[in-house]
N, C-alpha and C positions, 0 to 999 in steps of 0.2 A: 504494500500500500504506500501511497505517496503521502508525505508529511506536508501540510500546508501551513505557511506562516506569512504574516504580513511584514514586509520589509520597507514599504513606502506607503504612507497614508497621510491624508490631509495636505497633499502637495499643493502649493499655491498656483501652479500652472496645470493646464489640462494635458495630460500625457496621451498622445495619439499613436505613438510607435516607439519601440525599443528593441535593442538587441544586446547580447552579452559580448564583452570584449575582455578576455581574461577574467580578472576579479572585479571588473567594472561593468556598469550598464551605460549604454549610449542611449539617451532619451530624446525623442523628437516631441515637440509640443505644438498644440493648436496655434499658439501665439507666434510661431515661427522660430522659437528658440531651440538650440541644440545643447544639451547638457551631458556631462559625463559625471556619473555618480560612482563613488567608491564605497566599498564595504568597510564598516567600522564596528568595533565591539560596542554593544549596548550594556549598560550596567545590569547585573542580575536582577530579576524581578521587574523589569520594565518592558513596555511594548516598543514597537518601532519608533513611536513618536516620543518616548520617554516617560509615559504614564506608568504608574504602579499597577499594571494589569496582570502581568505574567508572574507566576509563582515558582519558586525553586531557585537553585543556584546554577542551573545550566546557563552557559554563555550564549547569549542571543546576538544576532547580527542585524544591523540596519544599514541603510545607504544614505550618504550625505553628498551634496554637490561638491565636486572637486574642480570642475572646469565649466565655464559658462560662455556660450556664444549667443547673446540675446537677439541680435538682428541677423541671425543666420539665414532666414528666409522671410520674404514678404508675405508668403502664403503659409497656411498650416502645413506642418510636416506630417504626412499620413503614414509613412513607413520608413523604417531604418534597418539597414542590413550592414553588418560589419564583416568584411572579408579580411580576417586576421592575417592569413598567409600572404596576401597581396598588399596589406597595410592600407586598405581603402575603407571608407564609409560611403555607402550609397544611400541617398535620401530621395524620397518621393514627396514632392510638394506640388508646385504647378508643372514641374517637369522632373525628369530623373537627373540627379546630379551625382558625380563621383568626386570624393574629396580624399586627399592623401592624409594619412595619419603620420605625424612627425615621429 
């Protein structure tokens, strides 16, 4: 069986597409922003947003924004694909764009 856990909640932007890149998430937003989120430890006994909701001493993970591209697209980003081997991010907004990952 799969274990379900919330790692992002109450996010201020509308997430419309995402893909994994190693230990990170590349997130496309309705507002045209492209964000990179990195996984960090959450204190024991807290939820993804830091509330005292989860019980126990198990280490929980949550994601925080580590890189922001606010005006990445003038249109909503509807899909994000990371091609790790080629070091590309492909986004779908008003057209298909290919971006190099430094």
